[in-house]
DSSP file (Angstrom, degrees, kcal/mol; ACC not computed):
  #  RESIDUE AA STRUCTURE BP1 BP2  ACC     N-H-->O    O-->H-N    N-H-->O    O-->H-N    TCO  KAPPA ALPHA  PHI   PSI    X-CA   Y-CA   Z-CA
    1    1 A M              0   0    0      0, 0.0     2,-0.5     0, 0.0    33,-0.2   0.000 360.0 360.0 360.0 140.6   95.6   85.1  101.6
    2    2 A V  E     -A   33   0A   0     31,-3.4    31,-1.8     2,-0.0     2,-0.5  -0.973 360.0-168.7-119.0 126.0   98.8   86.9  100.5
    3    3 A L  E     -A   32   0A   0     -2,-0.5     2,-0.5    29,-0.2    29,-0.2  -0.970   9.0-176.3-113.0 121.6  100.7   89.3  102.7
    4    4 A T  E     -A   31   0A   0     27,-2.6    27,-2.9    -2,-0.5     2,-0.3  -0.973   6.9-161.4-123.4 121.9  103.4   91.3  101.0
    5    5 A S  E     -A   30   0A   0     -2,-0.5     2,-0.3    25,-0.2    25,-0.2  -0.700   9.0-157.4 -98.5 156.6  105.7   93.7  102.8
    6    6 A T  E     -A   29   0A   0     23,-2.1    23,-0.7    -2,-0.3     2,-0.2  -0.939  25.1-102.0-131.6 151.5  107.7   96.4  101.1
    7    7 A D        -     0   0    0     -2,-0.3    21,-0.1    21,-0.1     0, 0.0  -0.491  44.1-121.4 -65.4 142.7  110.8   98.4  101.9
    8    8 A L        -     0   0    0     -2,-0.2    -1,-0.1    19,-0.1     5,-0.0  -0.785  17.6-138.9 -94.7 120.2  109.8  101.9  103.1
    9    9 A P    >>  -     0   0    0      0, 0.0     3,-2.3     0, 0.0     4,-1.3  -0.354  31.6-105.7 -66.6 158.7  111.1  104.8  101.1
   10   10 A K  T 34 S+     0   0    0      1,-0.3    -2,-0.0     2,-0.2     6,-0.0   0.699 118.5  68.9 -61.8 -19.0  112.2  107.8  103.2
   11   11 A T  T 34 S+     0   0    0      1,-0.2    -1,-0.3     3,-0.0    61,-0.0   0.695 104.9  41.7 -72.2 -16.5  109.0  109.6  102.2
   12   12 A V  T <4 S+     0   0    0     -3,-2.3    14,-0.3    59,-0.1    -2,-0.2   0.775 117.9  45.1 -96.9 -30.9  107.0  107.1  104.3
   13   13 A T  S  < S-     0   0    0     -4,-1.3     3,-0.1    12,-0.1    14,-0.1  -0.554  84.0-112.3-110.9 173.0  109.4  106.9  107.3
   14   14 A A  S    S-     0   0    0      1,-0.3     2,-0.3    12,-0.2     3,-0.1   0.506  74.0 -90.8 -78.8  -5.8  111.3  109.3  109.5
   15   15 A G        -     0   0    0     -6,-0.1    -1,-0.3     1,-0.1    -4,-0.0  -0.894  63.6 -40.0 128.5-160.4  114.6  108.0  108.1
   16   16 A D  S    S+     0   0    0     -2,-0.3     2,-0.3    -3,-0.1    -1,-0.1   0.508 116.6  49.9 -85.7  -5.7  117.1  105.3  109.1
   17   17 A S        -     0   0    0     -3,-0.1     2,-0.3     2,-0.0    -3,-0.1  -0.903  69.8-134.5-132.8 162.1  116.9  105.8  112.8
   18   18 A L        -     0   0    0     -2,-0.3     2,-0.4     7,-0.0    -2,-0.0  -0.856  19.5-135.6-113.9 150.2  114.3  106.1  115.5
   19   19 A T    >   -     0   0    0     -2,-0.3     3,-2.0   119,-0.0   113,-0.3  -0.858  26.1-103.9-110.4 139.3  114.3  108.7  118.3
   20   20 A Q  T 3  S+     0   0    0     -2,-0.4   114,-0.2     1,-0.3   113,-0.2  -0.369 108.2  14.9 -56.4 132.5  113.6  108.1  122.0
   21   21 A G  T 3  S+     0   0    0    111,-0.7    -1,-0.3   112,-0.7   113,-0.2   0.351  91.7 138.2  84.2  -5.4  110.0  109.4  122.8
   22   22 A A    <   -     0   0    0     -3,-2.0   110,-2.9   111,-0.2     2,-0.3  -0.480  39.9-148.1 -74.4 143.9  108.9  109.6  119.1
   23   23 A T        +     0   0    0    108,-0.2   108,-0.2     1,-0.2   107,-0.1  -0.785  65.7  16.4-112.9 155.6  105.4  108.3  118.3
   24   24 A N  S    S+     0   0    0     -2,-0.3     2,-0.7     1,-0.2   107,-0.2   0.882  71.1 172.8  54.5  46.9  103.9  106.7  115.3
   25   25 A Q  E     - B   0 130A   0    105,-2.8   105,-2.2    -3,-0.3     2,-0.2  -0.783  33.9-124.1 -86.0 115.8  107.2  105.7  113.7
   26   26 A V  E     + B   0 129A   0     -2,-0.7   103,-0.3   -14,-0.3   -12,-0.2  -0.429  38.0 167.4 -66.3 125.9  106.5  103.5  110.6
   27   27 A I  E     +     0   0A   0    101,-3.3     2,-0.3     1,-0.4    -1,-0.2   0.717  64.5   8.9-105.8 -34.6  108.3  100.2  110.9
   28   28 A L  E     - B   0 128A   0    100,-1.4   100,-2.6   115,-0.1     2,-0.4  -0.996  52.0-159.3-151.6 141.5  106.6   98.3  108.1
   29   29 A R  E     +AB   6 127A   0    -23,-0.7   -23,-2.1    -2,-0.3     2,-0.3  -0.974  25.5 172.1-115.0 136.1  104.2   98.8  105.2
   30   30 A F  E     -AB   5 126A   0     96,-2.1    96,-3.2    -2,-0.4     2,-0.3  -0.996  22.8-145.9-145.7 153.2  102.3   95.7  103.9
   31   31 A D  E     -AB   4 125A   0    -27,-2.9   -27,-2.6    -2,-0.3     2,-0.4  -0.846  12.8-161.0-112.3 152.0   99.6   94.8  101.5
   32   32 A M  E     +AB   3 124A   0     92,-2.4    92,-1.7    -2,-0.3    85,-0.3  -0.991  19.0 151.6-133.1 142.7   97.1   92.0  101.8
   33   33 A R  E     -A    2   0A   0    -31,-1.8   -31,-3.4    -2,-0.4     2,-0.3  -0.969  31.4-131.0-156.0 165.4   94.9   90.4   99.2
   34   34 A T  B     -e  118   0B   0     83,-2.1    85,-0.7    -2,-0.3     4,-0.1  -0.843  12.3-138.6-116.5 161.5   93.3   87.0   98.5
   35   35 A D  S    S-     0   0    0     -2,-0.3    -1,-0.1    83,-0.2     3,-0.1   0.808  90.4  -1.8 -86.0 -33.3   93.4   85.1   95.3
   36   36 A Y  S    S+     0   0    0      1,-0.3     2,-0.3    82,-0.0    82,-0.2   0.735 120.0  22.9-127.0 -51.5   89.8   83.9   95.1
   37   37 A A  S    S-     0   0    0     80,-0.1    -1,-0.3     1,-0.1    -2,-0.1  -0.823  78.4 -89.9-128.8 162.7   87.4   84.8   97.9
   38   38 A R        -     0   0    0     -2,-0.3   116,-1.7    68,-0.1     2,-0.3  -0.239  38.0-166.8 -66.5 157.3   87.1   87.4  100.6
   39   39 A A  E     -FG 116 153C   0     77,-2.2    77,-3.5   114,-0.2     2,-0.3  -0.992  18.3-123.1-143.5 149.5   88.6   86.9  104.1
   40   40 A G  E     -FG 115 152C   0    112,-2.9   112,-1.2    -2,-0.3     2,-0.5  -0.720  15.3-156.8 -92.2 146.0   88.2   88.7  107.4
   41   41 A F  E     + G   0 151C   0     73,-2.4   110,-0.2    -2,-0.3     3,-0.1  -0.949  26.0 156.1-125.2 105.3   91.2   90.1  109.2
   42   42 A D  E     -     0   0C   0    108,-1.1    55,-2.6    -2,-0.5     2,-0.3   0.604  61.0  -1.9-114.2 -13.5   90.6   90.5  112.9
   43   43 A H  E     -HG  96 150C   0    107,-0.6   107,-1.2    53,-0.2     2,-0.4  -0.978  51.9-147.8-164.2 166.8   94.0   90.5  114.6
   44   44 A L  E     -HG  95 149C   0     51,-1.9    51,-2.7    -2,-0.3     2,-0.5  -0.981  10.7-146.9-142.5 129.7   97.7   90.2  113.9
   45   45 A T  E     -HG  94 148C   0    103,-1.2   102,-3.5    -2,-0.4   103,-1.1  -0.865  22.4-163.6 -95.8 126.4  100.4   88.7  116.2
   46   46 A L  E     -HG  93 146C   0     47,-3.2    47,-2.2    -2,-0.5     2,-0.5  -0.837  10.9-151.1-113.8 147.8  103.7   90.5  115.8
   47   47 A A  E     -HG  92 145C   0     98,-2.9    98,-1.6    -2,-0.3     2,-0.3  -0.966  19.8-129.2-115.2 130.8  107.2   89.4  116.9
   48   48 A R  E     - G   0 144C   0     43,-2.8     2,-0.3    -2,-0.5    96,-0.2  -0.615  28.3-167.0 -76.5 134.5  109.8   92.0  117.8
   49   49 A T  E     + G   0 143C   0     94,-1.5    94,-2.2    -2,-0.3     3,-0.3  -0.797  38.5  45.8-119.4 163.9  113.1   91.5  116.0
   50   50 A G  S    S-     0   0    0     -2,-0.3    92,-0.2    92,-0.2    90,-0.0  -0.543  96.7 -59.8 104.4-169.9  116.5   93.0  116.5
   51   51 A T  S    S+     0   0    0     90,-0.2    91,-0.2    -2,-0.2    -1,-0.2   0.431  98.3 101.2 -96.8  -0.2  118.7   93.6  119.6
   52   52 A S        -     0   0    0     89,-1.8     2,-0.3    -3,-0.3    90,-0.0  -0.122  69.2-118.2 -73.9 176.7  116.3   95.9  121.4
   53   53 A S    >   -     0   0    0      1,-0.1     3,-1.8    84,-0.1     4,-0.4  -0.759  25.4-105.0-114.0 166.3  114.1   94.9  124.3
   54   54 A D  G >  S+     0   0    0      1,-0.3     3,-1.5    -2,-0.3    32,-0.4   0.877 119.0  59.1 -55.5 -38.9  110.3   94.8  124.7
   55   55 A S  G 3  S+     0   0    0      1,-0.3    -1,-0.3    30,-0.1    80,-0.2   0.602  88.4  72.9 -72.1  -9.5  110.5   97.9  126.9
   56   56 A D  G <  S+     0   0    0     -3,-1.8    77,-2.5     1,-0.1     2,-0.6   0.704  91.8  64.5 -74.3 -18.5  112.1  100.0  124.2
   57   57 A V  E <   -C  132   0A   0     -3,-1.5    29,-0.4    -4,-0.4    75,-0.2  -0.922  63.4-174.4-107.7 112.2  108.8  100.0  122.4
   58   58 A A  E     -     0   0A   0     73,-2.2     2,-0.3    -2,-0.6    74,-0.2   0.767  69.3  -6.2 -76.2 -26.2  106.1  101.9  124.4
   59   59 A G  E     -C  131   0A   0     72,-1.3    72,-2.8    26,-0.1     2,-0.4  -0.979  54.9-147.2-166.5 154.3  103.3  101.0  122.0
   60   60 A I  E     -CD 130  84A   0     24,-2.7    24,-2.1    -2,-0.3     2,-0.3  -0.970  17.0-176.3-124.2 139.9  102.5   99.4  118.7
   61   61 A K  E     -CD 129  83A   0     68,-2.2    68,-2.7    -2,-0.4     2,-0.5  -0.988  15.1-151.4-134.9 148.2   99.7  100.4  116.3
   62   62 A I  E     -CD 128  82A   0     20,-2.2    19,-2.7    -2,-0.3    20,-1.2  -0.983  21.6-177.1-118.3 131.0   98.4   99.0  113.0
   63   63 A W  E     -C  127   0A   0     64,-2.6    64,-2.2    -2,-0.5     2,-0.3  -0.866  21.1-132.0-123.4 154.0   96.8  101.5  110.6
   64   64 A S  E     -C  126   0A   0     13,-0.5     2,-1.6    -2,-0.3    62,-0.2  -0.826  29.9-112.9-102.1 151.3   95.1  101.1  107.2
   65   65 A D        +     0   0    0     60,-2.6    60,-0.2    -2,-0.3     5,-0.1  -0.644  41.6 173.2 -81.8  86.6   96.0  103.4  104.3
   66   66 A K  S    S+     0   0    0     -2,-1.6    -1,-0.2     1,-0.2    11,-0.1   0.789  76.1  50.6 -70.8 -29.1   92.7  105.2  104.1
   67   67 A V  S    S-     0   0    0      4,-0.2    -1,-0.2    -3,-0.2    -2,-0.1   0.843 100.2-138.5 -77.0 -34.2   94.0  107.7  101.5
   68   68 A G        +     0   0    0      3,-0.1    -2,-0.1    57,-0.1    -3,-0.0   0.694  69.5 113.6  86.4  20.8   95.3  104.9   99.3
   69   69 A N  S    S-     0   0    0      2,-0.3     3,-0.1     0, 0.0    -3,-0.0   0.420  84.8-114.7-105.1   0.8   98.6  106.6   98.3
   70   70 A G  S    S+     0   0    0      1,-0.2     2,-0.4    -5,-0.1    56,-0.0   0.555  81.9 112.7  80.1   6.1  101.0  104.2  100.1
   71   71 A R        -     0   0    0      2,-0.0     2,-0.3    56,-0.0    -2,-0.3  -0.942  68.3-123.0-116.8 134.1  102.2  107.0  102.5
   72   72 A F        +     0   0    0     -2,-0.4     2,-0.4   -60,-0.2    -7,-0.1  -0.559  30.6 173.7 -76.8 133.7  101.5  107.0  106.2
   73   73 A D     >  -     0   0    0     -2,-0.3     4,-3.1     1,-0.1     5,-0.2  -0.909  21.2-156.2-140.5 110.2   99.6  110.0  107.6
   74   74 A A  T  4 S+     0   0    0     -2,-0.4     4,-0.1     1,-0.2    -1,-0.1   0.748  94.8  44.6 -61.1 -25.2   98.6  109.7  111.3
   75   75 A V  T >4 S+     0   0    0      2,-0.1     3,-0.9     1,-0.1    -1,-0.2   0.938 118.8  38.8 -82.7 -52.8   95.8  112.3  110.8
   76   76 A A  T 34 S+     0   0    0      1,-0.2    -2,-0.2   -11,-0.0    -1,-0.1   0.823 119.5  47.0 -68.7 -31.6   94.3  111.0  107.5
   77   77 A D  T 3< S+     0   0    0     -4,-3.1   -13,-0.5   -11,-0.1    -1,-0.2   0.399  96.0 159.2 -92.5   3.5   94.7  107.3  108.4
   78   78 A A    <   +     0   0    0     -3,-0.9    -3,-0.1    -5,-0.2   -15,-0.0  -0.377  37.2  44.3 -75.3 154.6   93.3  107.7  111.9
   79   79 A P  S    S-     0   0    0      0, 0.0   -15,-0.3     0, 0.0    -4,-0.0   0.672  84.1-126.6 -80.5 160.6   92.1  105.9  114.0
   80   80 A P        -     0   0    0      0, 0.0   -17,-0.3     0, 0.0     3,-0.1  -0.263  16.0-121.6 -63.5 157.7   94.4  102.9  114.0
   81   81 A L  S    S-     0   0    0    -19,-2.7    17,-2.7     1,-0.3     2,-0.3   0.848  84.2 -30.6 -66.6 -35.3   92.9   99.5  113.6
   82   82 A G  E     -D   62   0A   0    -20,-1.2   -20,-2.2    15,-0.2     2,-0.3  -0.974  57.3-146.8-173.8 168.2   94.3   98.4  116.9
   83   83 A S  E     +D   61   0A   0     13,-0.4    13,-0.4    -2,-0.3     2,-0.3  -0.945  22.2 143.3-145.6 163.9   97.1   98.9  119.4
   84   84 A G  E     -D   60   0A   0    -24,-2.1   -24,-2.7    -2,-0.3     2,-0.3  -0.958  33.5-106.8-175.6-169.1   99.2   96.9  121.9
   85   85 A T        -     0   0    0     -2,-0.3     3,-0.3   -26,-0.2     9,-0.3  -0.935  26.8-111.5-138.0 159.6  102.6   96.3  123.5
   86   86 A F  S    S+     0   0    0    -29,-0.4     7,-0.2   -32,-0.4   -39,-0.1  -0.587  79.2  69.7 -84.2 153.8  105.3   93.7  123.4
   87   87 A G        +     0   0    0      5,-1.5    -1,-0.2     2,-0.9     6,-0.1   0.307  55.9 106.2 129.6 -11.3  106.0   91.5  126.4
   88   88 A N  S    S+     0   0    0      4,-0.9     6,-0.2     1,-0.6    -3,-0.1  -0.722 109.6   9.8-137.3  89.7  103.3   89.0  127.2
   89   89 A P  S >  S-     0   0    0      0, 0.0     3,-1.9     0, 0.0    -2,-0.9   0.576 124.4 -91.8 -75.1 169.3  104.7   86.6  126.2
   90   90 A P  T 3  S+     0   0    0      0, 0.0     3,-0.1     0, 0.0    -2,-0.1  -0.137 106.5   9.9 -52.4 141.8  108.2   88.1  125.6
   91   91 A N  T 3  S+     0   0    0      1,-0.2   -43,-2.8   -44,-0.1     2,-0.3   0.393 111.6  97.7  71.1   0.5  108.9   89.4  122.2
   92   92 A L  E <   -H   47   0C   0     -3,-1.9    -5,-1.5   -45,-0.2    -4,-0.9  -0.884  45.9-176.3-122.5 151.7  105.3   89.1  121.0
   93   93 A A  E     -H   46   0C   0    -47,-2.2   -47,-3.2    -2,-0.3     2,-0.6  -0.976  13.8-152.2-142.0 129.3  102.3   91.4  120.8
   94   94 A Q  E     -H   45   0C   0     -2,-0.3     2,-0.7    -9,-0.3   -49,-0.2  -0.912  11.8-161.7-101.4 119.4   98.8   90.5  119.8
   95   95 A I  E     -H   44   0C   0    -51,-2.7   -51,-1.9    -2,-0.6     2,-0.4  -0.880   3.4-161.3-103.8 109.3   96.9   93.4  118.2
   96   96 A N  E     -H   43   0C   0     -2,-0.7   -13,-0.4   -13,-0.4   -53,-0.2  -0.736  20.0-123.9 -90.2 138.5   93.2   92.9  118.2
   97   97 A F        -     0   0    0    -55,-2.6     2,-1.0    -2,-0.4   -15,-0.2  -0.495  17.8-109.6 -89.4 152.5   91.3   95.1  115.7
   98   98 A D     >  +     0   0    0    -17,-2.7     4,-1.6    -2,-0.2    -1,-0.1  -0.669  35.3 174.8 -79.7  98.1   88.4   97.5  116.4
   99   99 A S  T  4 S+     0   0    0     -2,-1.0     5,-0.4     2,-0.2    -1,-0.2   0.396  74.7  63.1 -89.3   3.4   85.4   95.8  114.9
  100  100 A I  T  4 S+     0   0    0      3,-0.1    -1,-0.2     4,-0.0    -2,-0.1   0.866 112.8  32.2 -87.9 -46.5   83.1   98.5  116.3
  101  101 A T  T  4 S+     0   0    0      1,-0.1     2,-0.5   -20,-0.1    -2,-0.2   0.880 123.1  51.6 -72.6 -39.3   84.6  101.4  114.3
  102  102 A Y  S  < S-     0   0    0     -4,-1.6     2,-0.3   -21,-0.1    -1,-0.1  -0.877  88.5-122.8-109.2 127.4   85.5   99.2  111.3
  103  103 A N        +     0   0    0     -2,-0.5    11,-0.5     1,-0.1    -3,-0.1  -0.498  30.9 172.8 -68.5 125.0   82.9   96.9  109.6
  104  104 A N        +     0   0    0     -5,-0.4     2,-0.8    -2,-0.3    -1,-0.1   0.193  34.4 124.6-117.6  14.6   84.0   93.3  109.6
  105  105 A N    >   -     0   0    0      1,-0.2     3,-1.2     2,-0.1    -2,-0.1  -0.667  43.5-164.7 -79.4 107.8   80.8   91.7  108.2
  106  106 A L  T 3  S+     0   0    0     -2,-0.8    -1,-0.2     1,-0.3   -68,-0.1   0.684  86.0  64.8 -70.1 -17.3   81.9   89.7  105.2
  107  107 A N  T 3  S+     0   0    0      2,-0.0     2,-0.7    -3,-0.0    -1,-0.3   0.716  85.8  80.6 -75.6 -19.6   78.3   89.5  104.0
  108  108 A D  S <  S-     0   0    0     -3,-1.2    -1,-0.0     1,-0.1     0, 0.0  -0.802  78.5-151.0 -84.9 113.8   78.3   93.3  103.6
  109  109 A L        +     0   0    0     -2,-0.7    -1,-0.1     2,-0.0    -3,-0.1   0.362  57.7 113.1 -78.0   6.8   80.0   93.7  100.2
  110  110 A T        -     0   0    0      1,-0.1     2,-0.1     0, 0.0    -2,-0.1  -0.371  69.9-113.7 -68.5 159.6   81.5   97.1  100.9
  111  111 A T        +     0   0    0     10,-0.1    -8,-0.1    -2,-0.0    -1,-0.1  -0.411  45.5 148.5 -86.6 169.5   85.3   97.3  101.2
  112  112 A G  B >   -I  115   0C   0      3,-0.5     3,-1.6    -2,-0.1   -10,-0.0  -0.904  58.2 -87.5 171.0 166.0   87.2   98.1  104.3
  113  113 A P  T 3  S+     0   0    0      0, 0.0    -9,-0.1     0, 0.0    -1,-0.1   0.680 122.0  50.5 -68.1 -18.6   90.4   97.4  106.2
  114  114 A L  T 3  S+     0   0    0    -11,-0.5   -73,-2.4     1,-0.1     2,-0.6   0.386  98.7  76.6 -97.9   3.7   89.1   94.3  108.0
  115  115 A K  E <   -FI  40 112C   0     -3,-1.6    -3,-0.5   -75,-0.2     2,-0.5  -0.946  69.6-156.5-117.4 110.0   87.9   92.7  104.8
  116  116 A I  E     +F   39   0C   0    -77,-3.5   -77,-2.2    -2,-0.6     2,-0.2  -0.748  22.0 177.4 -88.5 128.7   90.7   91.2  102.6
  117  117 A D        -     0   0    0     -2,-0.5   -83,-2.1     5,-0.5     7,-0.2  -0.627  35.6 -73.1-123.2 178.0   89.6   91.0   99.0
  118  118 A T  B >>  -e   34   0B   0    -85,-0.3     4,-2.9    -2,-0.2     3,-0.7  -0.413  45.2-115.2 -70.9 153.3   91.1   90.0   95.6
  119  119 A K  T 34 S+     0   0    0    -85,-0.7     4,-0.1     1,-0.3    -1,-0.1   0.850 115.3  56.2 -59.3 -37.0   93.6   92.4   94.1
  120  120 A D  T 34 S+     0   0    0      1,-0.2    -1,-0.3     2,-0.1     3,-0.1   0.813 116.2  36.6 -66.5 -29.0   91.3   93.2   91.2
  121  121 A R  T <4 S-     0   0    0     -3,-0.7     2,-0.3     1,-0.3    -2,-0.2   0.913 134.4 -19.3 -89.7 -47.0   88.6   94.3   93.6
  122  122 A Y     <  -     0   0    0     -4,-2.9     2,-0.6     2,-0.0    -5,-0.5  -0.889  50.6-150.8-167.0 127.2   90.5   96.0   96.4
  123  123 A L        -     0   0    0     -2,-0.3     2,-0.5    -4,-0.1   -90,-0.2  -0.925  18.3-147.2-105.8 120.9   94.1   96.0   97.7
  124  124 A N  E     -B   32   0A   0    -92,-1.7   -92,-2.4    -2,-0.6     2,-0.4  -0.754  13.0-167.8 -90.7 128.3   94.4   96.6  101.4
  125  125 A T  E     -B   31   0A   0     -2,-0.5   -60,-2.6   -94,-0.2     2,-0.3  -0.940   8.8-176.9-115.7 138.9   97.6   98.5  102.5
  126  126 A Y  E     -BC  30  64A   0    -96,-3.2   -96,-2.1    -2,-0.4     2,-0.4  -0.880  15.4-149.3-133.4 161.7   98.6   98.7  106.1
  127  127 A F  E     -BC  29  63A   0    -64,-2.2   -64,-2.6    -2,-0.3     2,-0.5  -0.986   5.3-152.4-129.7 141.9  101.3  100.3  108.3
  128  128 A I  E     -BC  28  62A   0   -100,-2.6  -101,-3.3    -2,-0.4  -100,-1.4  -0.975  21.8-172.5-109.7 125.3  102.8   99.2  111.6
  129  129 A T  E     -BC  26  61A   0    -68,-2.7   -68,-2.2    -2,-0.5     2,-0.4  -0.876  11.5-150.7-118.2 152.8  104.0  102.0  113.8
  130  130 A Y  E     -BC  25  60A   0   -105,-2.2  -105,-2.8    -2,-0.3     2,-0.6  -0.937   9.5-146.2-115.7 141.6  106.0  102.0  117.0
  131  131 A D  E     - C   0  59A   0    -72,-2.8   -73,-2.2    -2,-0.4   -72,-1.3  -0.962  30.0-136.6 -97.7 122.2  106.0  104.6  119.8
  132  132 A I  E     - C   0  57A   0   -110,-2.9  -111,-0.7    -2,-0.6   -75,-0.2  -0.664  19.4-111.9 -87.6 132.8  109.6  104.6  121.0
  133  133 A A    >   -     0   0    0    -77,-2.5     3,-1.6    -2,-0.4  -112,-0.7  -0.251  18.6-123.1 -63.1 147.1  110.0  104.6  124.8
  134  134 A E  T 3  S+     0   0    0      1,-0.3    -1,-0.1  -114,-0.2  -114,-0.1   0.861 114.4  37.7 -58.5 -36.3  111.5  107.8  126.4
  135  135 A L  T 3  S+     0   0    0    -80,-0.2    -1,-0.3     2,-0.0    -2,-0.1  -0.043  84.0 153.0-108.0  32.0  114.3  105.7  127.9
  136  136 A A    <   -     0   0    0     -3,-1.6  -116,-0.1   -80,-0.2   -80,-0.1  -0.338  55.5-100.7 -61.5 141.1  114.8  103.2  125.0
  137  137 A N    >   -     0   0    0      1,-0.1     3,-0.6   -84,-0.1    -1,-0.1  -0.459  40.1-128.9 -64.7 124.6  118.3  101.8  124.8
  138  138 A P  T 3  S+     0   0    0      0, 0.0     3,-0.1     0, 0.0    -1,-0.1  -0.295  83.1  29.4 -72.7 162.5  120.4  103.6  122.2
  139  139 A Q  T 3  S+     0   0    0      1,-0.2     2,-0.3    -2,-0.0    -2,-0.1   0.708  89.9 124.9  64.9  23.9  122.4  101.9  119.5
  140  140 A M    <   -     0   0    0     -3,-0.6     2,-0.3   -87,-0.0    -1,-0.2  -0.732  58.6-122.0-105.9 159.9  120.0   98.9  119.4
  141  141 A T        -     0   0    0     -2,-0.3   -89,-1.8    -3,-0.1     2,-0.4  -0.738  25.8-169.5-101.2 154.9  118.3   97.5  116.3
  142  142 A L        +     0   0    0     -2,-0.3     2,-0.2   -92,-0.2   -92,-0.2  -0.986  17.3 140.1-150.1 128.7  114.5   97.2  116.1
  143  143 A G  E     -G   49   0C   0    -94,-2.2   -94,-1.5    -2,-0.4     2,-0.3  -0.800  29.5-131.9-149.9-167.2  112.2   95.5  113.6
  144  144 A V  E     -G   48   0C   0    -96,-0.2     2,-0.3    -2,-0.2   -96,-0.2  -0.992  11.2-173.5-155.0 152.4  109.0   93.4  113.3
  145  145 A R  E     -G   47   0C   0    -98,-1.6   -98,-2.9    -2,-0.3     2,-0.4  -0.981  35.6-103.5-143.9 153.8  107.7   90.3  111.7
  146  146 A S  E     -G   46   0C   0     -2,-0.3  -100,-0.2  -100,-0.2    -2,-0.0  -0.640  25.9-171.1 -76.9 129.4  104.3   88.8  111.4
  147  147 A A  E     -     0   0C   0   -102,-3.5  -101,-0.2    -2,-0.4    -1,-0.2   0.852  70.0 -29.5 -87.0 -40.2  103.9   85.8  113.7
  148  148 A R  E     -G   45   0C   0   -103,-1.1  -103,-1.2     2,-0.0     2,-0.3  -0.615  52.8-146.9-176.8 113.8  100.5   84.7  112.4
  149  149 A P  E     -G   44   0C   0      0, 0.0     2,-0.5     0, 0.0  -105,-0.2  -0.663  20.0-143.1 -78.2 146.2   97.5   86.6  110.9
  150  150 A R  E     +G   43   0C   0   -107,-1.2  -108,-1.1    -2,-0.3  -107,-0.6  -0.953  24.3 179.8-109.7 128.4   94.1   85.0  111.7
  151  151 A I  E     -G   41   0C   0     -2,-0.5     2,-0.4  -110,-0.2  -110,-0.2  -0.824  20.9-147.1-123.5 162.0   91.6   85.1  108.9
  152  152 A S  E     -G   40   0C   0   -112,-1.2  -112,-2.9    -2,-0.3     2,-0.1  -0.999  24.9-122.9-129.4 136.1   88.0   84.0  108.4
  153  153 A A  E     -G   39   0C   0     -2,-0.4  -114,-0.2  -114,-0.2   -47,-0.1  -0.391  30.4-100.5 -78.2 150.6   86.7   82.8  105.1
  154  154 A F        -     0   0    0   -116,-1.7    -1,-0.1    -2,-0.1     2,-0.0  -0.521  47.8-105.6 -66.0 128.3   83.7   84.4  103.3
  155  155 A P              0   0    0      0, 0.0    -1,-0.1     0, 0.0  -117,-0.1  -0.372 360.0 360.0 -63.8 138.1   80.7   82.2  103.9
  156  156 A G              0   0    0     -2,-0.0    -2,-0.1    -3,-0.0    -3,-0.0   0.276 360.0 360.0 -75.4 360.0   79.9   80.3  100.9
């Protein structure tokens, strides 16, 4: 499985800074694909980076790009795949995905955000958003990195 993150153009994000109390602020856009066989994507563990604290982020959401244009739209891309918070353990958040709303059956050959496929067949694009706490500390930096995606291989 290949996970590729991209710099976000200003058309995807709110700009170079985040505002206290703002919701659904795009922090990262990434694509996922496999080289040979399908894989299931059922959660993602994220690590908070920067000088901020866990409490500066009120919530985290992971969304799929349902429109397929590489731009985040909270209405068109709703509902998110999953949500969570940082802090248990410190600096980490495990986001488990909604397998009731989103089909994760790899034997069903339809595409979908929980099914990672080859680039030639289907490229999955995702967004990570933060809800910034009302009392977030100003003048701090805030980022994210993937701690470990968990995948399941297509049965053979």
